[in-house]
C-alpha positions in Angstrom: 6.0 22.6 -12.4 5.7 24.3 -15.8 9.2 25.6 -15.6 10.5 22.1 -14.9 8.6 20.7 -17.9 9.8 23.6 -20.1 13.5 22.6 -19.2 12.9 18.8 -19.2 15.6 18.2 -21.9 18.3 20.0 -19.8 17.2 18.2 -16.6 17.5 14.8 -18.3 20.9 15.7 -19.8 22.1 16.8 -16.4 21.0 13.7 -14.8 22.7 11.6 -17.5 25.9 13.5 -17.0 25.7 12.9 -13.3 25.2 9.2 -13.8 28.2 9.0 -16.1 30.4 10.8 -13.5 29.0 8.6 -10.7 29.8 5.4 -12.8 33.4 6.6 -13.4 34.0 7.6 -9.9 32.6 4.2 -8.7 34.9 2.4 -11.1 37.9 4.4 -9.9 37.0 3.3 -6.3 37.0 -0.3 -7.2 33.4 -1.2 -8.0 33.3 -4.0 -10.5 29.8 -3.4 -12.0 29.3 0.1 -13.2 27.2 -0.8 -16.3 23.9 0.1 -14.6 25.1 3.6 -14.2 26.1 3.8 -17.8 22.8 2.1 -18.9 20.9 4.7 -17.0 22.9 7.5 -18.6 22.1 6.1 -22.0 18.4 5.9 -21.2 18.4 9.4 -19.9 20.1 10.7 -23.1 17.5 8.9 -25.2 14.7 10.4 -23.1 16.2 13.8 -23.6 16.4 13.4 -27.3 12.8 12.2 -27.4 11.7 15.1 -25.3 13.4 17.4 -27.8 11.5 15.9 -30.6 8.2 16.4 -28.9 
């Protein structure tokens, strides 16, 4: 658990990247609403920046 918390910033950035990729792939497959994935990615990046400042 300590290792995960020590690398929390990297974990959040990896999840944000995955959310962006998933949103782009969903859009390429014809999904009309991909903004929730991009919003989630933005929130995860914001959390990663906040975790770095802590």
